[in-house]
C-alpha positions as a Markdown table, in Angstrom:
| # | Residue | x | y | z |
|---|---|---|---|---|
| 1 | Met | 9.4 | 18.3 | -18.9 |
| 2 | Asn | 11.8 | 19.7 | -16.3 |
| 3 | Lys | 14.5 | 17.8 | -14.5 |
| 4 | Lys | 12.6 | 17.8 | -11.2 |
| 5 | Arg | 9.5 | 16.1 | -12.7 |
| 6 | Ile | 11.8 | 13.5 | -14.4 |
| 7 | Ile | 13.3 | 12.6 | -11.1 |
| 8 | Trp | 9.8 | 12.3 | -9.5 |
| 9 | Trp | 8.7 | 10.0 | -12.4 |
| 10 | Val | 11.8 | 7.8 | -11.9 |
| 11 | Ile | 11.1 | 7.6 | -8.1 |
| 12 | Thr | 7.4 | 6.8 | -8.8 |
| 13 | Ile | 8.1 | 4.1 | -11.4 |
| 14 | Gly | 10.7 | 2.7 | -9.1 |
| 15 | Tyr | 8.2 | 2.5 | -6.3 |
| 16 | Cys | 5.7 | 0.8 | -8.7 |
| 17 | Tyr | 8.4 | -1.8 | -9.4 |
| 18 | Met | 8.9 | -2.4 | -5.7 |
| 19 | Ile | 5.1 | -3.0 | -5.3 |
| 20 | Phe | 5.2 | -5.3 | -8.3 |
| 21 | His | 8.1 | -7.2 | -6.9 |
| 22 | Ala | 6.5 | -7.5 | -3.4 |
| 23 | Thr | 3.2 | -8.7 | -4.7 |
| 24 | Gly | 4.9 | -11.3 | -6.8 |
| 25 | Ser | 6.9 | -12.7 | -3.9 |
| 26 | Pro | 5.6 | -15.6 | -1.7 |
| 27 | Ser | 7.1 | -13.9 | 1.3 |
| 28 | Phe | 4.4 | -11.2 | 1.2 |
| 29 | Thr | 1.4 | -13.6 | 1.3 |
| 30 | Gly | -1.2 | -13.6 | 4.0 |
| 31 | Asp | 0.0 | -17.1 | 5.1 |
| 32 | Ser | 3.6 | -15.8 | 5.5 |
| 33 | Thr | 2.5 | -12.8 | 7.6 |
| 34 | Ser | 0.2 | -15.0 | 9.6 |
| 35 | Ser | 3.0 | -17.5 | 10.3 |
| 36 | Met | 5.4 | -14.8 | 11.4 |
| 37 | Leu | 2.8 | -13.1 | 13.6 |
| 38 | Gly | 1.8 | -16.5 | 15.2 |
| 39 | Asp | 5.4 | -17.4 | 16.0 |
| 40 | Ser | 6.1 | -14.0 | 17.5 |
| 41 | Ile | 3.0 | -13.9 | 19.6 |
| 42 | Lys | 3.6 | -17.5 | 20.8 |
| 43 | Thr | 7.1 | -16.6 | 21.8 |
| 44 | Val | 5.8 | -13.7 | 23.9 |
| 45 | Tyr | 3.1 | -15.8 | 25.4 |
| 46 | Asp | 5.7 | -18.5 | 26.3 |
| 47 | Phe | 8.0 | -15.9 | 27.9 |
| 48 | Leu | 5.1 | -14.5 | 30.0 |
| 49 | Gly | 3.8 | -17.9 | 30.9 |
| 50 | Ile | 0.4 | -17.4 | 29.2 |
| 51 | Ser | -1.3 | -20.6 | 28.1 |
| 52 | Trp | -3.9 | -19.0 | 25.9 |
| 53 | Asp | -3.7 | -20.0 | 22.2 |
| 54 | Pro | -2.0 | -17.1 | 20.4 |
| 55 | Tyr | -3.3 | -18.1 | 17.1 |
| 56 | Leu | -6.8 | -16.9 | 18.0 |
| 57 | Leu | -5.4 | -13.3 | 17.8 |
| 58 | Val | -3.2 | -13.9 | 14.7 |
| 59 | Asp | -6.0 | -13.7 | 12.1 |
| 60 | Gln | -7.3 | -10.4 | 13.4 |
| 61 | Leu | -3.8 | -8.9 | 13.6 |
| 62 | Asn | -2.9 | -10.3 | 10.2 |
| 63 | Phe | -6.0 | -8.7 | 8.6 |
| 64 | Ile | -5.3 | -5.3 | 10.2 |
| 65 | Ile | -1.6 | -5.2 | 9.3 |
| 66 | Arg | -2.2 | -6.3 | 5.7 |
| 67 | Lys | -5.1 | -4.0 | 5.0 |
| 68 | Ser | -3.5 | -1.0 | 6.6 |
| 69 | Gly | -0.4 | -1.8 | 4.5 |
| 70 | His | -2.5 | -1.4 | 1.4 |
| 71 | Val | -3.8 | 2.0 | 2.5 |
| 72 | Ile | -0.3 | 3.2 | 3.4 |
| 73 | Ala | 1.5 | 1.8 | 0.4 |
| 74 | Phe | -0.9 | 3.2 | -2.1 |
| 75 | Gly | -1.3 | 6.4 | -0.2 |
| 76 | Leu | 2.4 | 7.0 | -0.7 |
| 77 | Leu | 2.0 | 6.0 | -4.4 |
| 78 | Gly | -0.7 | 8.6 | -4.8 |
| 79 | Ile | 1.5 | 11.3 | -3.4 |
| 80 | Leu | 4.4 | 10.2 | -5.6 |
| 81 | Phe | 2.1 | 10.4 | -8.7 |
| 82 | Arg | 1.0 | 13.9 | -7.6 |
| 83 | Phe | 4.6 | 15.1 | -7.4 |
| 84 | Ala | 5.5 | 13.5 | -10.7 |
| 85 | Leu | 2.5 | 15.2 | -12.4 |
| 86 | Gly | 3.8 | 18.6 | -11.4 |
| 87 | Asp | 1.5 | 21.6 | -11.5 |
| 88 | Ile | -0.9 | 20.4 | -14.2 |
| 89 | Lys | -4.6 | 21.2 | -13.8 |
| 90 | Arg | -6.4 | 18.5 | -11.8 |
| 91 | Ala | -3.1 | 16.8 | -10.8 |
| 92 | Tyr | -4.7 | 15.5 | -7.6 |
| 93 | Leu | -7.5 | 13.8 | -9.5 |
| 94 | Tyr | -5.1 | 12.3 | -12.1 |
| 95 | Ala | -2.8 | 11.1 | -9.3 |
| 96 | Trp | -5.8 | 9.3 | -7.7 |
| 97 | Ile | -6.9 | 7.8 | -11.0 |
| 98 | Leu | -3.3 | 6.6 | -11.9 |
| 99 | Thr | -3.0 | 5.0 | -8.4 |
| 100 | Thr | -6.3 | 3.3 | -8.7 |
| 101 | Val | -5.5 | 2.0 | -12.1 |
| 102 | Tyr | -2.1 | 0.7 | -10.9 |
| 103 | Ala | -3.9 | -1.0 | -8.0 |
| 104 | Met | -6.1 | -2.8 | -10.5 |
| 105 | Thr | -3.2 | -3.9 | -12.5 |
| 106 | Asp | -1.4 | -5.0 | -9.4 |
| 107 | Glu | -4.3 | -7.2 | -8.3 |
| 108 | Phe | -4.4 | -8.7 | -11.8 |
| 109 | His | -0.7 | -9.4 | -11.5 |
| 110 | Gln | -1.4 | -11.2 | -8.2 |
| 111 | Ser | -4.0 | -13.3 | -9.8 |
| 112 | Leu | -1.3 | -14.7 | -12.0 |
| 113 | Val | 1.1 | -15.6 | -9.1 |
| 114 | Pro | 0.4 | -19.1 | -7.8 |
| 115 | Ser | 0.6 | -18.3 | -4.1 |
| 116 | Arg | -1.4 | -15.1 | -4.4 |
| 117 | Thr | -5.0 | -14.1 | -4.9 |
| 118 | Ala | -6.6 | -11.0 | -6.3 |
| 119 | Ser | -9.2 | -9.0 | -4.4 |
| 120 | Ile | -11.5 | -6.2 | -5.5 |
| 121 | Met | -11.6 | -5.2 | -1.8 |
| 122 | Asp | -7.8 | -4.5 | -1.9 |
| 123 | Val | -8.3 | -2.3 | -4.9 |
| 124 | Gly | -10.9 | -0.3 | -2.9 |
| 125 | Leu | -8.5 | 0.0 | 0.0 |
| 126 | Asp | -5.7 | 1.1 | -2.3 |
| 127 | Ser | -7.9 | 3.7 | -3.9 |
| 128 | Ile | -9.1 | 4.9 | -0.4 |
| 129 | Gly | -5.5 | 5.1 | 0.8 |
| 130 | Ala | -4.5 | 7.2 | -2.2 |
| 131 | Gly | -7.6 | 9.4 | -1.8 |
| 132 | Leu | -6.9 | 10.0 | 1.9 |
| 133 | Ala | -3.2 | 10.8 | 1.3 |
| 134 | Leu | -3.9 | 13.1 | -1.6 |
| 135 | Leu | -6.6 | 14.9 | 0.4 |
| 136 | Ala | -4.1 | 15.3 | 3.3 |
| 137 | Leu | -1.5 | 16.7 | 0.9 |
| 138 | Trp | -4.1 | 19.1 | -0.7 |
| 139 | Ile | -5.1 | 20.4 | 2.8 |
| 140 | Phe | -1.5 | 20.8 | 3.7 |
| 141 | Asn | -0.7 | 22.7 | 0.5 |
| 142 | Lys | -3.9 | 24.8 | 0.9 |
| 143 | Arg | -2.9 | 25.9 | 4.4 |
| 144 | Lys | 0.6 | 26.7 | 3.2 |
| 145 | Gly | -0.8 | 28.8 | 0.5 |
| 146 | Lys | 0.6 | 26.7 | -2.3 |
| 147 | Leu | -2.8 | 26.2 | -4.0 |
């Protein structure tokens, strides 16, 4: 294995650790995000003199932010796996599989954390995020003539 691929594997494993750490932390729960959003929106409403209950909006924003976070985080992981795999045959497919398997293990990890829950829907979003990011990378490389 060449030096460049070793560096990509170190970066990829480090990113996996960051995901593992974040999903084991109570500060990354839905309740934590919801509370932060609610307080922020309430502050804006108070400043603008709006008397409407800001917490009606919080659940929808919380859902959008958290689920798009899954797509983005695991899209990046898919790309990192692709670079770490190098120029092997079917690297895009293997990167997607590795990302999806990691998403499954991450959800299992969350099921063991008292303040967290596991969700098969999140695994699906993670897998979709990886697939979309890898497809975009493939299209980019195809247009650049690297494939």
